[in-house]
PLY file of the C-alpha trace (Angstrom):
ply
format ascii 1.0
element vertex 337
property float x
property float y
property float z
element edge 336
property int vertex1
property int vertex2
end_header
-19.17 18.12 12.90
-16.07 18.58 10.72
-15.90 18.05 6.96
-14.47 14.54 7.25
-17.34 13.43 9.49
-19.88 14.95 7.10
-18.34 13.04 4.20
-18.28 9.78 6.19
-21.91 10.29 7.25
-23.02 10.98 3.67
-21.11 7.97 2.37
-22.68 5.76 5.06
-26.17 6.98 4.23
-25.56 6.40 0.51
-24.23 2.88 1.19
-27.25 1.97 3.35
-29.68 3.16 0.67
-27.74 1.37 -2.06
-27.62 -1.88 -0.12
-31.36 -1.78 0.63
-32.03 -1.49 -3.09
-29.58 -4.31 -3.90
-30.58 -6.83 -1.21
-33.09 -8.61 -3.43
-30.80 -9.12 -6.42
-27.74 -11.19 -7.17
-24.58 -9.10 -7.69
-23.97 -8.79 -11.42
-20.20 -8.36 -11.14
-19.27 -10.16 -7.91
-15.51 -9.84 -7.56
-12.98 -10.75 -4.88
-10.04 -8.36 -5.06
-7.13 -9.52 -2.87
-4.18 -7.17 -2.34
-0.61 -8.46 -2.23
-0.02 -10.12 1.14
3.16 -10.77 3.07
4.41 -13.20 5.66
7.05 -15.44 7.12
7.58 -17.61 10.21
5.45 -15.23 12.33
2.39 -15.62 10.08
0.79 -14.21 6.94
-1.43 -11.14 6.53
-3.88 -11.01 3.63
-6.12 -8.05 2.84
-8.64 -7.38 0.15
-12.10 -6.21 -0.77
-15.22 -7.73 -2.31
-17.02 -5.59 -4.86
-19.90 -5.67 -7.30
-17.93 -4.00 -10.10
-16.29 -5.23 -13.29
-12.52 -4.89 -13.53
-11.35 -1.50 -14.73
-9.68 -1.37 -18.12
-5.90 -1.41 -18.32
-3.98 1.62 -19.53
-2.72 1.46 -23.11
-0.14 3.52 -24.95
-1.57 6.58 -26.68
-4.95 6.60 -24.95
-6.59 9.96 -24.34
-7.10 11.79 -21.07
-10.78 10.85 -21.13
-9.97 7.13 -20.92
-7.67 7.71 -17.95
-10.28 9.83 -16.14
-13.01 7.22 -16.72
-10.73 4.46 -15.40
-9.89 6.41 -12.25
-13.53 7.24 -11.54
-14.39 3.56 -12.05
-11.90 2.67 -9.30
-13.50 5.17 -6.92
-17.19 4.56 -7.71
-17.34 1.12 -6.11
-20.24 -1.03 -4.98
-18.69 -2.72 -1.97
-20.29 -5.88 -0.57
-20.52 -6.30 3.23
-21.08 -9.55 5.08
-19.50 -11.81 2.45
-18.24 -15.12 3.95
-14.72 -15.92 2.75
-12.04 -18.57 3.21
-8.40 -17.49 2.86
-5.91 -20.30 2.21
-2.12 -19.90 2.16
0.06 -22.98 2.13
-1.75 -25.66 4.12
-3.57 -23.22 6.40
-7.04 -21.70 5.99
-8.83 -18.95 7.92
-12.44 -17.82 7.53
-13.40 -14.15 7.37
-16.40 -11.91 6.69
-16.19 -8.59 4.85
-16.96 -5.47 6.88
-19.35 -2.61 6.06
-16.98 -1.26 3.40
-16.38 -4.67 1.79
-12.87 -5.05 3.25
-11.36 -8.13 4.85
-8.12 -8.55 6.77
-6.98 -11.94 8.05
-3.90 -13.39 9.65
-3.08 -16.91 8.51
-0.67 -19.15 10.46
2.59 -19.67 8.57
2.87 -23.06 6.89
4.70 -24.34 3.80
5.63 -20.89 2.52
7.82 -20.57 -0.55
10.17 -17.64 -1.12
10.01 -15.14 -2.76
6.30 -15.66 -3.51
3.64 -18.03 -2.27
0.32 -18.16 -4.11
-2.81 -18.50 -1.97
-6.53 -18.32 -2.65
-9.45 -16.29 -1.35
-12.73 -18.09 -2.01
-16.41 -17.65 -1.23
-17.19 -19.77 1.85
-20.97 -19.85 1.45
-23.93 -18.55 -0.50
-24.06 -14.76 -0.87
-27.25 -13.36 -2.40
-27.34 -16.11 -4.99
-23.57 -16.26 -5.67
-22.40 -19.74 -4.66
-18.84 -19.96 -5.98
-16.04 -17.49 -6.59
-12.33 -17.32 -5.87
-9.22 -15.29 -6.60
-5.50 -15.85 -6.28
-3.49 -13.82 -3.78
0.27 -13.26 -4.05
2.14 -13.38 -0.73
5.65 -11.90 -0.47
7.89 -14.19 1.58
11.43 -12.91 2.28
14.22 -15.42 1.78
16.53 -16.39 4.64
19.33 -14.72 2.68
17.67 -11.26 2.83
19.95 -8.78 4.61
17.25 -6.18 5.32
13.88 -4.90 4.13
12.91 -1.55 2.63
9.84 0.33 3.87
8.97 3.11 1.45
6.31 5.75 1.01
5.04 6.26 -2.56
3.64 9.76 -3.24
6.47 12.28 -3.60
8.95 9.60 -2.52
9.14 7.53 -5.70
6.14 8.89 -7.66
6.06 12.57 -8.56
2.69 13.66 -7.12
2.92 17.17 -5.69
0.86 16.44 -2.56
1.38 20.01 -1.35
-0.12 21.37 -4.59
-3.63 20.04 -4.13
-5.06 20.96 -7.54
-2.04 19.54 -9.36
-2.24 16.35 -7.31
-5.94 15.87 -8.09
-5.41 16.46 -11.81
-2.50 14.02 -11.96
-4.39 11.40 -9.97
-7.48 11.45 -12.18
-6.00 12.32 -15.58
-2.80 10.25 -15.47
-2.27 6.52 -15.89
0.28 3.92 -14.85
1.98 4.51 -18.22
2.13 8.30 -18.11
2.96 8.97 -14.43
6.69 9.33 -13.82
9.03 8.27 -11.02
11.71 10.56 -9.65
14.98 10.33 -11.61
17.16 7.50 -10.36
14.50 6.04 -8.06
14.01 2.80 -10.01
17.73 2.05 -10.11
18.15 2.93 -6.42
15.36 0.59 -5.33
16.62 -2.23 -7.54
20.07 -1.92 -5.99
18.66 -1.82 -2.47
16.54 -4.90 -3.20
19.48 -6.70 -4.87
17.03 -9.41 -6.04
16.59 -10.68 -2.48
15.76 -7.88 0.01
11.97 -7.32 0.23
10.40 -3.92 -0.45
7.17 -2.85 1.26
5.30 0.22 -0.01
3.28 2.00 2.71
1.20 4.99 1.67
-1.78 7.06 2.79
-3.29 6.82 -0.68
-6.71 5.11 -0.84
-7.08 1.41 -1.59
-8.99 2.48 -4.73
-5.56 3.25 -6.26
-4.04 -0.16 -5.49
-4.34 -1.50 -9.04
-2.97 1.75 -10.50
0.02 1.83 -8.15
0.80 -1.84 -8.73
0.65 -1.30 -12.51
2.93 1.75 -12.14
5.49 -0.26 -10.15
5.42 -3.07 -12.73
5.62 -0.73 -15.72
8.54 1.27 -14.33
10.46 -1.80 -13.11
10.41 -1.19 -9.35
10.88 -4.27 -7.14
7.41 -5.67 -6.46
6.11 -5.98 -2.94
3.02 -5.40 -0.81
1.36 -2.02 -1.41
-0.26 -1.11 1.91
-2.80 1.71 1.57
-5.87 2.84 3.54
-9.55 3.68 3.32
-9.74 7.48 3.48
-13.38 7.80 4.54
-14.66 4.75 6.36
-14.04 3.24 9.79
-13.31 -0.19 8.36
-10.48 -2.72 8.37
-8.99 -0.75 5.49
-8.37 2.35 7.58
-5.29 1.41 9.65
-2.95 4.31 10.30
0.50 4.37 8.73
2.17 3.66 12.07
0.15 0.45 12.39
0.95 -0.80 8.91
4.68 -0.26 9.51
4.46 -2.01 12.89
2.72 -4.94 11.17
5.62 -5.34 8.75
8.16 -5.23 11.59
6.16 -7.77 13.60
5.73 -10.23 10.75
9.42 -10.11 9.81
11.20 -10.04 13.18
14.57 -11.16 11.81
14.90 -8.27 9.34
16.25 -4.79 10.00
14.78 -2.07 7.76
15.65 0.99 5.73
12.88 3.62 5.85
12.37 5.97 2.89
9.88 8.83 2.75
9.53 12.51 1.91
9.32 15.84 3.68
5.95 16.83 2.22
3.73 15.49 4.98
4.25 13.34 8.07
6.95 10.78 7.19
9.73 12.35 9.32
7.62 12.26 12.48
6.17 8.81 11.76
9.60 7.35 11.12
10.97 9.05 14.26
8.25 7.31 16.27
9.17 3.94 14.72
12.88 4.46 15.46
12.08 5.30 19.09
10.02 2.12 19.37
12.47 -0.12 17.48
15.94 1.49 17.48
17.64 -1.85 16.80
15.46 -2.58 13.74
16.21 0.51 11.62
19.44 0.84 9.63
18.78 4.31 8.18
16.04 6.83 7.46
16.03 8.71 4.13
13.72 11.69 3.58
13.38 13.18 0.10
13.18 16.99 0.26
10.02 18.10 -1.58
8.73 20.97 0.58
7.54 24.13 -1.13
9.12 25.99 1.79
12.24 24.08 2.94
12.62 26.58 5.76
9.31 25.75 7.45
11.14 23.89 10.21
8.97 20.75 10.22
11.75 18.31 9.33
14.28 20.14 11.48
11.95 19.79 14.46
12.48 16.04 14.11
16.13 15.98 13.03
17.31 18.37 15.76
16.43 15.84 18.46
17.32 12.74 16.43
19.28 9.93 18.06
22.41 9.78 15.91
22.79 6.02 16.36
20.36 5.64 13.41
21.33 7.79 10.40
18.75 10.40 9.36
19.38 11.85 5.89
17.42 14.71 4.33
18.22 14.07 0.67
17.84 16.39 -2.30
17.50 13.51 -4.77
18.02 9.80 -5.39
21.75 10.29 -5.91
22.14 11.67 -2.38
20.38 8.60 -0.97
22.52 6.34 -3.14
25.77 7.98 -1.97
24.89 7.58 1.71
23.47 4.05 1.36
26.59 2.97 -0.52
28.72 4.19 2.37
26.71 1.97 4.73
27.14 -1.04 2.44
23.42 -1.25 1.68
23.60 -1.40 -2.11
23.86 -4.78 -3.82
0 1
1 2
2 3
3 4
4 5
5 6
6 7
7 8
8 9
9 10
10 11
11 12
12 13
13 14
14 15
15 16
16 17
17 18
18 19
19 20
20 21
21 22
22 23
23 24
24 25
25 26
26 27
27 28
28 29
29 30
30 31
31 32
32 33
33 34
34 35
35 36
36 37
37 38
38 39
39 40
40 41
41 42
42 43
43 44
44 45
45 46
46 47
47 48
48 49
49 50
50 51
51 52
52 53
53 54
54 55
55 56
56 57
57 58
58 59
59 60
60 61
61 62
62 63
63 64
64 65
65 66
66 67
67 68
68 69
69 70
70 71
71 72
72 73
73 74
74 75
75 76
76 77
77 78
78 79
79 80
80 81
81 82
82 83
83 84
84 85
85 86
86 87
87 88
88 89
89 90
90 91
91 92
92 93
93 94
94 95
95 96
96 97
97 98
98 99
99 100
100 101
101 102
102 103
103 104
104 105
105 106
106 107
107 108
108 109
109 110
110 111
111 112
112 113
113 114
114 115
115 116
116 117
117 118
118 119
119 120
120 121
121 122
122 123
123 124
124 125
125 126
126 127
127 128
128 129
129 130
130 131
131 132
132 133
133 134
134 135
135 136
136 137
137 138
138 139
139 140
140 141
141 142
142 143
143 144
144 145
145 146
146 147
147 148
148 149
149 150
150 151
151 152
152 153
153 154
154 155
155 156
156 157
157 158
158 159
159 160
160 161
161 162
162 163
163 164
164 165
165 166
166 167
167 168
168 169
169 170
170 171
171 172
172 173
173 174
174 175
175 176
176 177
177 178
178 179
179 180
180 181
181 182
182 183
183 184
184 185
185 186
186 187
187 188
188 189
189 190
190 191
191 192
192 193
193 194
194 195
195 196
196 197
197 198
198 199
199 200
200 201
201 202
202 203
203 204
204 205
205 206
206 207
207 208
208 209
209 210
210 211
211 212
212 213
213 214
214 215
215 216
216 217
217 218
218 219
219 220
220 221
221 222
222 223
223 224
224 225
225 226
226 227
227 228
228 229
229 230
230 231
231 232
232 233
233 234
234 235
235 236
236 237
237 238
238 239
239 240
240 241
241 242
242 243
243 244
244 245
245 246
246 247
247 248
248 249
249 250
250 251
251 252
252 253
253 254
254 255
255 256
256 257
257 258
258 259
259 260
260 261
261 262
262 263
263 264
264 265
265 266
266 267
267 268
268 269
269 270
270 271
271 272
272 273
273 274
274 275
275 276
276 277
277 278
278 279
279 280
280 281
281 282
282 283
283 284
284 285
285 286
286 287
287 288
288 289
289 290
290 291
291 292
292 293
293 294
294 295
295 296
296 297
297 298
298 299
299 300
300 301
301 302
302 303
303 304
304 305
305 306
306 307
307 308
308 309
309 310
310 311
311 312
312 313
313 314
314 315
315 316
316 317
317 318
318 319
319 320
320 321
321 322
322 323
323 324
324 325
325 326
326 327
327 328
328 329
329 330
330 331
331 332
332 333
333 334
334 335
335 336
C-alpha cells in the first residue's frame, strides 16, 4: 500500500470514529459552504461542502505569522458532515442533493432565468439533520454574457501566484504562514488577466490545490484585483465528489460553455503542458492559444519540449518567461481588450 493509500485509510478511520462520537449531538457550527458556480444555456454546476466548523477569521493588515498559521490549520482541520439533504436553487430551477462521505456536494441544475455576469442562487437544508432544521447559503454563479469573445482557463500555483511547487519546503511554509494579503502574484499578471477579461470574457481558475484553500484563493484574487470567476480545486485525499481530475474540470467548463473558445494558461512546474495538450487534441477548434509560464528549476529537463516538439501548430503553444511575453503574443492575436 503506497503512502497516499495509507493517508486515505487513516483519514477514513478517523472520520468514522469522529462521526460515531458525533451522531448523538446536534452540530454546533453547522455551515453550508458553496463554491462559486458557473453556467449558461447548457446548465449550471454548483459545488460545495457542509461542515461543522465556524468560519475562519479573515486576514488583516499587520497580523503576525501565528494568526496566519492558525487560520490555515483551521481550514484544513474540518469536521465534514455526510448525508446532509440539500436543495440547490438557481433561477427558477431546483435540484436536491445529499453530501457524500467527505461532506461534498456537486449538482447540475437546468439553466433557467440566468442573469449575466452573475446569478445568485441558494443552497438550503432540505430536511432535518441531527436536530438542525433550517440553514441556507447564497451561491454565486458566473454566467458569461453573449458578448464574450472567449474564456480564459488558468492554473493558479506558479501561474499567477508565486508558490514554488517544486521547492516543497518553501511551498509548505508559504501555504501555512502566508495570507491572502501577504502572498504575491507574478509581476504583470493582474494587468494581463484584466486585459484578457476586458470586463466581459469569463475567467475560470482550475488548480490541483485542495478545496480547503478555496476561501484563501478567492480572497487573494479579490485583494489583488484579478477578474473573479469559479475557482475549481480538488480533494487531495478522499474519493469523493471533490476529487475530480484536472482534465475533468476543464472538460466541464468546455461542455457548459459550448459557444466559447478558450485561452489556456499554466506553468511548466508540473503537468499543465501535457494536460493542455490532451485538451487541444480533444477540442482543437475550442482553443485559441496555450501559454505556459517557465518556472522549472531545470529548464533543460525536456518535459515541456516533449510536448511542444509534437505540437500541432494550428493552435499556438508559447513557453513564456514572464507575463510580458504572454502579453506580447496575445496582443498579436488580438486577444487583449
